[in-house]
C-alpha positions, 0 to 999 in steps of 0.5 A: 456469476458465482457468489465468490467473484470480485474484481480489484481495481487499482491505479497501477497494478501490479506495482513494484512499490505495492507488491502487498496488493498482489500477494493479497489477491493471491491469498484471496484466490487460495481461499477460494475467491475468483479475483479479476484485476484491472489497472488504470495505468500500465505498470512501470518497471514491470521488467524488475518484477517476478515472473508471476507478477508479469503473468498477472499483469498480462491477465489484468485489464489495462484501462488506459491502454484501450484504443479509442474504438474500444472505448466507444464500443464500451460506452455504446454497450453501456448505453444500450444495456441501461440507458437510464443508468448511463444518463445517471452516470453521465450526470454524476460525471458532470457534477465532478466539474463542481466538486472533487477534482473540479476539472473537465479533463479528469471528469471526462477521463473518469467517465470514459474509464467507467464505461470500459470497466462496466463492459469488462464487468458485464463480460465476466459477471462481476458485480462487486469492485474492490478499490485500494487506497480510496484514491481517484479510482474510487470515483470511477467505482462510484460512477459504476455504482451509479450506472447500476448493477455494481457495488464497491468497497474500498481499502483505506490506508492513509495518511495522505488521503486524510489531508485532502478529505474534501478534494479527494471526496473521501466522505462521498466514497465512504458513504457510497461504499458497501464497506470500508476496509481499514488497515489500522485503528488509526485509519478507522478513527480517521474514517469515523471522524468524517462519517455519520455514527450510523455508518461506523459499523461498515468500517472494518479493521482488516490489517495488511500482512505478509506470509510468515512462510515466505519471510522466514527468519534470516541467519544472524548476519556476520557483517564486519561492519553493521548493516542498516537497511531501509526499504521503500520509495525515496519520497519526502514522507519516508524521512530518509534525509533524517536517517542520513543525518542520524547516520552522520551523527553516528559517524561523528561518534565513530560508530561503525555502520553501513546503510543501504537504501533499497528503492527509487523515487523523486528524492533520490538525487537529493538524498545522494547529493546530501550524502556526498555533502556530509561525507557519507558517500562511502558508507551509504548505498542506493540500489534503486528499485529492485524486485521482491526476490532481490529485496529479500536478499538485502533483508538477509544481510541486514543487522537493523531495519530503519524507517524514519517516516513522517507519514505512513499507514502501517508499512508492510516493509516493517512487517517483512523485516520483523518476520525475518527477525530483523530488529526494527526502528521506526517513528511514533506516527499514525498506525506504526505504534500498533505494529511496534511496541517500543521496548517490546518488539522494536524501538520508536523514535521521535519523528523528524528528530535525527538525534533521537533516531541516532540514539535508538540506532546506537542502542541496538548497534551496541547490544546484540542480545537486545537485537536478538530479543526484539527480532524474535518478538517482532516475528511473534507479533507479525505471525499473530496479528499480521499474517496475510492469510488469516487477515484475508480470511476476514476480507473473504467474509466481508466480500461474501456477505456483500455478494450474498446481499446483491 
């Protein structure tokens, strides 16, 4: 094993809604890290992803796709290699019946997954696992650490996991992790809230980011009707019903626009029904899920990017839009004000308030000079603070410090 080898563990990788993780891993590799990847679930909608992402999937361990014989062989390997560690891992898995998931099936699944991942790690000389989101896969990483010979770290985004601190076992994950990568000051503050002061120096802000050379400024659109764009999963947290309601107010005021939703999710049928109910079906388009190459085409045609979220970390789609000099509008929640300074490089609306959102959209629709100024300022902000290569260099240093301590 070299001192620059780590593994990334995700619930689903690569994922069409989390392409920033793929780009993060590619950036780490360019910086000289050897990064192996493992995914608990087989990716959905792989056919919509780029050729490079499909190749990445082919080289990723799909944990739940392993046959029963492989699971048994992996656990026999772990038992033979370290009997004491195996029993400790089994004991910790048993405790999950009384804390965290409190579910026999989930506890057994995490134990089985840990065995598969341990054998894989031993084969490749992996001693450190990095997990994104602090979700249940971090429990698997904790079990691996209990076995021995493995350390782990986590990237925490929030805010969903901050609503289920106890059932998600977030304090335990944070306590057991070698370090916690926080994507924003808001995120770090929430981790600090549930942790002992003595551990705060393990919580490092490493922002997510984009490649400014990939997301270059788009030409000024020449749309006959102004194009509003919203990219993201169609879920309650994204506040897309509020965006449609705000657009209905614009329509009532005879303000011209067209709105495109790029993405898919459980709210799609509800959103489409709502659009028809209020008579906007000719002014709103739903594309469904698209690969990154096609998403960039929609960015190029957008006059304004709008994200009316109720709950977010710091959305990468906002960074992408800003890098392309598209003026952005979002909401005053969680880490978003760290990315967008209202009146300087974008506009922020009151969350859940369609009237205020409509007001902010109209301000930009009626002022081309302001759109251009916010677009240019947005790219400057992203280039300075959300450049993935610069930010990932910080992550490389944290990994190397951890590997040097092993």
